[in-house]
C-alpha positions as CSV (number, residue, x, y, z in Angstrom):
1,M,36.1,124.6,108.2
2,S,39.8,124.5,108.7
3,G,40.9,125.2,112.4
4,T,44.4,125.8,113.4
5,C,45.9,126.1,116.8
6,V,49.0,128.0,117.9
7,I,50.1,126.6,121.2
8,G,53.2,127.5,123.4
9,L,55.3,124.3,124.2
10,Q,57.5,125.7,127.1
11,W,56.7,128.0,130.1
12,G,55.2,130.9,128.0
13,D,57.0,133.7,126.2
14,E,57.5,131.6,123.0
15,A,56.5,134.4,120.5
16,K,53.1,132.9,119.8
17,G,51.6,136.4,119.2
18,K,54.1,137.1,116.4
19,L,53.2,133.8,114.6
20,V,49.5,134.5,115.0
21,D,49.9,137.9,113.4
22,L,51.7,136.2,110.5
23,L,49.2,133.6,109.9
24,T,46.1,135.8,110.4
25,S,45.7,136.7,106.8
26,R,44.8,133.1,106.1
27,F,41.9,133.0,108.4
28,D,38.5,134.5,109.0
29,V,38.4,134.4,112.9
30,V,41.1,134.6,115.4
31,V,40.1,133.1,118.9
32,R,41.6,133.6,122.3
33,Y,40.5,130.9,124.6
34,Q,42.1,131.0,128.0
35,G,44.3,133.2,130.3
36,G,44.0,136.7,131.1
37,A,46.1,140.0,131.5
38,N,48.8,137.6,132.7
39,A,49.5,136.8,129.1
40,G,51.9,139.2,127.1
41,H,52.0,138.9,123.3
42,T,54.3,141.3,121.3
43,V,53.9,142.0,117.7
44,V,56.5,144.0,115.7
45,V,55.5,145.5,112.5
46,G,57.9,147.9,110.9
47,D,59.0,150.5,113.5
48,K,55.9,149.8,115.7
49,T,55.6,147.4,118.6
50,Y,52.1,146.3,119.7
51,K,51.8,144.7,123.2
52,L,48.6,142.7,123.9
53,H,47.3,140.8,127.0
54,H,43.6,140.0,126.4
55,I,43.0,141.0,122.6
56,P,44.0,138.3,120.0
57,S,47.1,139.1,117.9
58,G,44.9,139.2,114.9
59,I,43.4,142.5,115.8
60,L,45.9,144.2,113.4
61,S,44.0,142.8,110.4
62,P,40.9,144.7,110.2
63,Q,39.1,142.0,107.9
64,V,39.5,139.3,110.6
65,M,37.2,138.8,113.4
66,N,38.8,138.6,116.9
67,V,37.1,136.7,119.6
68,V,37.8,136.5,123.3
69,T,35.9,133.4,124.7
70,P,34.5,132.2,127.9
71,G,37.7,130.5,128.8
72,V,39.3,133.9,129.4
73,V,39.1,136.2,132.4
74,I,39.0,139.9,131.6
75,N,40.3,142.8,133.6
76,P,38.2,145.7,132.2
77,P,40.8,148.4,132.9
78,T,43.5,146.4,131.2
79,I,41.7,145.7,128.1
80,L,40.5,149.2,127.7
81,Q,44.1,150.4,128.0
82,E,44.8,147.9,125.3
83,L,42.1,149.4,123.1
84,D,43.2,152.9,123.8
85,S,46.9,152.0,123.1
86,L,45.9,150.4,119.7
87,A,43.9,153.6,118.7
88,S,46.9,155.7,119.6
89,Q,48.9,153.7,117.2
90,G,46.2,154.1,114.4
91,V,44.6,150.6,114.9
92,K,40.8,151.0,114.5
93,V,38.9,148.4,116.6
94,A,35.3,148.6,116.0
95,E,33.5,145.6,114.2
96,N,36.3,143.1,114.5
97,L,36.4,142.4,118.2
98,M,34.0,140.3,120.2
99,L,34.1,139.7,124.0
100,S,32.2,136.7,125.5
101,D,29.3,137.6,127.9
102,R,30.4,134.2,129.6
103,A,33.9,135.3,130.4
104,H,34.6,136.0,134.0
105,V,35.8,139.4,135.3
106,V,38.7,140.4,137.5
107,F,37.7,142.7,140.1
108,P,40.0,144.6,142.7
109,W,39.2,142.0,145.3
110,H,41.0,139.3,143.1
111,I,44.1,141.7,142.9
112,A,44.0,142.2,146.7
113,E,43.6,138.5,147.3
114,D,46.4,137.6,145.0
115,K,48.8,140.0,146.7
116,V,48.0,138.9,150.2
117,R,48.3,135.2,149.5
118,N,51.6,135.8,147.7
119,E,52.9,137.8,150.8
120,S,51.7,135.2,153.3
121,T,53.4,132.2,151.8
122,D,56.7,131.0,153.1
123,R,57.0,128.7,149.9
124,E,58.8,129.5,146.7
125,S,56.8,131.9,144.6
126,I,54.5,130.1,142.1
127,G,55.1,133.0,139.7
128,T,51.9,134.9,139.9
129,T,51.7,138.2,138.1
130,L,49.7,139.6,140.9
131,R,47.0,140.6,138.5
132,G,44.1,138.6,140.2
133,I,44.0,135.8,137.6
134,G,44.2,132.8,139.9
135,P,41.6,134.2,142.4
136,C,39.2,135.0,139.6
137,Y,39.4,131.6,138.2
138,G,39.1,130.3,141.8
139,D,35.8,132.2,142.1
140,K,34.7,130.9,138.7
141,V,35.0,127.3,140.1
142,G,33.5,128.3,143.5
143,R,30.6,130.1,141.6
144,M,29.2,132.0,144.7
145,H,31.3,135.2,144.2
146,A,31.8,135.1,140.5
147,V,30.8,137.8,138.0
148,R,30.7,137.3,134.4
149,L,30.9,140.1,131.8
150,G,27.4,139.8,130.9
151,D,26.4,140.1,134.5
152,M,27.7,143.8,134.6
153,F,24.6,144.8,132.4
154,R,21.9,143.3,134.7
155,D,19.8,145.2,137.1
156,D,21.2,143.4,140.0
157,F,24.9,144.2,139.4
158,R,25.0,146.8,142.2
159,T,23.5,144.4,144.6
160,R,25.9,141.7,143.6
161,V,28.9,143.8,144.0
162,E,27.8,144.9,147.5
163,Q,27.3,141.3,148.7
164,I,30.6,140.1,147.1
165,V,32.4,143.0,148.7
166,A,31.1,142.3,152.2
167,A,32.2,138.8,152.0
168,K,35.5,139.6,150.4
169,N,36.4,142.1,153.2
170,R,35.8,139.6,155.9
171,F,38.0,137.1,153.9
172,L,40.9,139.5,153.3
173,A,40.8,140.4,156.9
174,A,41.1,136.8,157.9
175,L,44.0,136.4,155.6
176,G,45.7,139.1,157.4
177,S,45.4,141.9,155.0
178,N,46.7,145.3,155.8
179,S,44.9,147.1,153.0
180,D,42.0,149.4,153.3
181,L,38.5,147.9,153.2
182,L,37.1,147.5,149.7
183,D,34.5,150.1,148.8
184,A,31.6,148.5,147.1
185,G,30.0,151.9,145.9
186,A,33.3,153.0,144.3
187,I,33.8,149.6,142.7
188,Y,30.3,149.6,141.3
189,D,30.7,153.1,139.8
190,Q,34.0,152.3,138.4
191,Y,33.0,149.0,136.8
192,S,29.7,150.4,135.5
193,G,31.8,153.0,133.6
194,Y,34.1,150.1,132.2
195,A,30.8,148.1,131.1
196,A,29.5,151.1,129.2
197,R,32.8,151.3,127.2
198,L,33.0,147.5,126.7
199,K,29.2,147.0,125.8
200,P,29.7,147.4,121.9
201,F,32.0,144.3,121.9
202,V,30.1,142.0,124.2
203,T,28.1,139.2,122.8
204,D,27.4,135.4,123.0
205,T,30.6,134.2,121.3
206,T,29.9,130.7,121.8
207,A,26.8,131.0,119.4
208,Y,28.8,133.0,117.0
209,L,31.7,130.4,116.8
210,L,29.4,127.4,116.4
211,D,27.7,129.2,113.6
212,A,30.9,130.1,112.1
213,V,32.2,126.5,112.0
214,E,28.9,125.4,110.4
215,D,29.4,128.2,107.9
216,G,33.0,127.0,106.9
217,K,34.9,129.9,108.4
218,R,38.5,129.4,109.0
219,M,39.7,129.7,112.5
220,L,43.0,130.4,114.2
221,F,43.2,129.7,117.9
222,E,45.7,131.6,120.0
223,G,47.1,130.1,123.2
224,A,48.3,132.0,126.0
225,Q,51.1,131.1,128.4
226,G,52.8,127.7,127.7
227,S,52.0,124.0,127.9
228,L,54.3,123.4,130.9
229,L,52.0,126.0,132.9
230,D,48.9,124.0,132.2
231,I,46.8,123.7,135.4
232,D,46.3,120.0,135.0
233,H,49.3,118.8,132.9
234,G,52.0,121.4,133.8
235,T,54.5,121.7,136.5
236,F,52.0,122.0,139.3
237,P,51.8,124.1,141.6
238,Y,54.1,126.3,139.5
239,V,51.5,126.8,136.8
240,T,48.8,129.2,135.6
241,S,45.3,128.9,136.4
242,S,43.8,127.6,133.1
243,N,44.5,124.7,130.7
244,A,47.4,126.4,128.6
245,S,48.2,123.3,126.4
246,G,46.1,122.2,123.5
247,V,43.7,120.4,125.7
248,G,42.2,123.6,126.7
249,V,41.1,124.9,123.3
250,S,37.7,123.3,123.2
251,A,36.7,123.9,126.7
252,G,37.7,127.5,126.7
253,S,36.2,128.5,123.4
254,G,33.2,126.2,123.1
255,V,34.3,124.8,119.7
256,P,34.4,120.9,119.5
257,G,37.9,119.5,118.7
258,K,36.7,117.8,115.5
259,W,36.9,121.2,113.9
260,I,40.7,121.6,114.4
261,S,42.7,120.2,111.7
262,K,46.3,121.5,112.6
263,V,48.2,122.3,115.8
264,I,51.5,124.5,115.6
265,G,53.5,124.2,118.6
266,V,55.8,127.2,119.2
267,C,58.9,127.1,121.2
268,K,62.2,129.1,121.6
269,A,65.4,127.6,120.3
270,Y,66.3,127.7,123.9
271,T,64.3,127.8,127.1
272,T,63.1,130.6,129.4
273,R,61.0,130.5,132.5
274,V,59.5,133.5,134.8
275,G,58.9,133.0,138.5
276,G,59.4,129.9,140.7
277,G,59.5,126.1,140.0
278,P,61.9,123.6,138.7
279,F,63.8,124.3,135.5
280,P,66.1,121.6,134.6
281,T,68.2,123.2,132.0
282,E,68.6,126.6,133.6
283,L,71.9,128.3,133.4
284,K,72.7,130.1,136.5
285,N,75.9,131.5,135.1
286,D,77.4,134.0,132.6
287,M,75.9,131.8,129.6
288,G,72.4,132.2,131.2
289,N,72.9,135.9,131.5
290,K,74.4,136.3,127.9
291,I,71.3,134.6,126.5
292,R,69.0,136.8,128.5
293,E,70.6,139.9,127.2
294,L,70.9,138.7,123.6
295,G,67.3,137.7,123.6
296,R,66.2,140.7,125.6
297,E,64.4,138.2,128.0
298,Y,62.2,140.3,130.2
299,G,58.5,139.8,130.7
300,T,56.0,141.7,128.4
301,T,53.5,141.7,131.2
302,T,55.7,142.2,134.4
303,G,59.1,143.2,133.1
304,R,60.8,140.5,135.2
305,P,64.0,139.0,134.0
306,R,63.4,135.6,132.6
307,R,65.4,132.6,133.8
308,C,67.3,131.3,130.6
309,G,68.7,127.8,129.8
310,W,69.3,125.4,127.0
311,F,66.7,123.8,124.9
312,D,64.9,120.9,126.7
313,A,63.8,118.3,124.1
314,V,62.3,116.0,126.9
315,A,59.9,118.6,127.9
316,V,59.0,119.9,124.4
317,R,58.4,116.3,123.2
318,Y,56.0,115.8,126.2
319,T,54.2,119.1,125.6
320,S,54.0,118.4,121.8
321,R,52.4,115.0,122.4
322,L,50.1,116.6,125.1
323,S,48.9,119.3,122.7
324,G,48.6,117.1,119.6
325,V,51.2,119.1,117.7
326,D,51.6,118.6,113.9
327,A,54.5,121.1,113.3
328,I,57.1,123.1,115.3
329,S,57.7,126.9,115.1
330,L,61.3,127.4,116.4
331,M,61.8,131.0,117.4
332,M,64.8,133.1,118.4
333,M,67.4,131.2,116.3
334,D,69.2,134.6,116.0
335,V,70.1,134.4,119.7
336,L,71.9,131.2,119.4
337,S,73.8,132.4,116.2
338,Q,76.0,134.3,118.6
339,L,77.3,131.3,120.6
340,P,80.3,129.3,119.9
341,E,78.6,126.1,120.9
342,V,75.0,125.1,121.8
343,K,73.6,122.4,124.0
344,I,70.3,120.4,123.8
345,C,69.0,118.3,126.7
346,T,68.1,114.9,125.1
347,E,67.2,112.9,128.3
348,Y,66.9,113.3,132.1
349,E,68.7,111.3,134.9
350,I,66.6,111.0,138.1
351,D,68.1,109.1,141.0
352,G,70.7,107.4,138.8
353,H,68.1,106.3,136.1
354,R,67.9,107.7,132.6
355,T,64.5,108.6,131.1
356,K,63.0,110.5,128.2
357,Q,59.7,110.9,130.1
358,F,58.9,114.2,131.7
359,P,58.0,113.7,135.4
360,S,54.5,114.4,136.8
361,H,55.6,115.7,140.0
362,V,57.7,118.8,140.6
363,D,59.8,116.9,143.3
364,D,61.0,114.6,140.8
365,L,61.6,117.3,138.4
366,R,63.9,119.0,140.9
367,K,66.1,115.9,141.0
368,V,66.6,116.0,137.3
369,V,70.3,116.1,136.0
370,P,69.9,117.0,132.5
371,I,71.9,114.9,129.7
372,Y,73.3,117.2,127.2
373,E,74.4,116.8,123.6
374,T,76.8,119.6,122.5
375,V,76.2,121.0,118.9
376,P,78.8,123.3,117.2
377,G,77.7,126.9,116.9
378,W,77.4,128.7,113.7
379,E,78.4,132.2,114.7
380,T,77.0,133.7,111.7
381,D,74.4,136.8,111.6
382,V,71.2,135.0,110.4
383,T,69.0,138.0,111.0
384,K,68.9,138.8,107.2
385,V,68.2,135.3,106.1
386,R,64.9,134.7,104.5
387,Q,64.8,131.1,103.6
388,I,65.2,128.2,105.8
389,A,67.5,126.5,103.3
390,D,69.8,129.6,103.3
391,L,70.6,129.1,107.0
392,P,74.1,128.2,107.9
393,L,74.8,124.4,107.9
394,G,75.2,124.4,111.7
395,A,71.8,126.1,112.1
396,R,70.2,123.7,109.8
397,K,71.8,120.8,111.7
398,Y,70.4,122.2,114.9
399,I,66.9,122.4,113.5
400,D,67.1,118.8,112.2
401,R,68.3,117.5,115.6
402,V,65.3,119.4,117.2
403,T,63.0,117.7,114.7
404,E,64.4,114.2,115.5
405,L,64.4,114.7,119.3
406,V,60.9,116.1,119.5
407,G,59.3,113.9,116.8
408,K,57.7,116.7,114.8
409,P,59.0,118.6,111.8
410,V,60.1,122.2,112.2
411,E,58.1,124.1,109.6
412,V,58.6,127.6,111.0
413,V,61.9,129.4,111.9
414,S,62.3,132.8,113.4
415,V,65.6,134.9,113.2
416,G,64.2,138.3,114.7
417,P,61.2,140.2,116.0
418,D,59.9,141.7,112.7
419,R,57.4,139.9,110.5
420,A,60.0,139.4,107.7
421,Q,62.2,137.7,109.8
422,T,60.1,134.6,110.2
423,M,60.5,131.8,107.5
424,F,58.1,129.2,106.5
425,A,58.6,125.7,105.0
426,G,56.6,125.1,101.8
427,S,53.5,123.7,103.2
428,M,53.3,126.5,105.8
429,I,53.7,129.6,103.7
430,P,51.1,132.1,104.7
């Protein structure tokens, strides 16, 4: 079995979904292993745009099985909206989607908790999408008030909802929530309806994937968010609630790491971030605004404008090592092609000392003074280029410099949103 991972190396939004879609034809199974509806993967095929949150980006290939594993938290109304949207665009989802019965479920109390916690803090926002992801993962770890997808088909589901709602109403009141009390009966009725629609897809995905690896099936693992948002290894506390780096693949999917043979790290040719937290190369000026508009940098999930800045080689080198990356996919090169010059952060200066190490604490990251290297721009339209070797000399020099600084080869380059606008090096041709 040959397993390949696609991992985001920045703060998410790196165009992982597009790459997964392009690679899918080489694989038998596409696996989503962490995150929830806070993820937003956009895939453009011809004149159609598909926006996915839970469902793996391989869903556009009917011959490929798409698996959502226990590491994912599922919001039933959102995933049903995705299924309906796909159907309206002519994508048939029947036998090629599996949802783990072990995956935890987001309920209205999680969303209510997310909102009241966010409103009550006087600290900088941690960047929550207010979709209940963090509280759901919190209940997963706490266990007492957790509900897994398979639990929704058990005889005691109503009793379980009633018990949890009673506890959550007391908890939300203690937090100072001004919202109406949660109605256990209404939630049970609503979620029973969701369960009925989702039932054909629900199964033991862990058993399926373990059988699949032993049968020699080829798997593509699709990461959500980005490695700098990893709960353990990212810019805590301004992170997501799961292991978004490569270290989370096995824990979330149930597939041992020995079955994974290649890791592709995805990053933009610049850097973006949504929400709070330190961002060393952020451009709070006209250049940052220009990159945002050229790159249409607004969140797939939230619509929030993304913070924009220059490429941070220190950060990407760190996340490449963390995720065991073999090759880099450099996206959005067409955005930089409209700039007269481009900068790359090659080192950090912290308290007067230079370093190439990414700090473990956000207070130190806030102190960073980025050390830049200026690269001449190429100011040439690259959107019609179809071979990496045909890119302008300046663009190729930029790619070579990224390879040198990160320590991993750039084997994929994107110059636009369409499938045809992504170029592969020889060893990576799908």
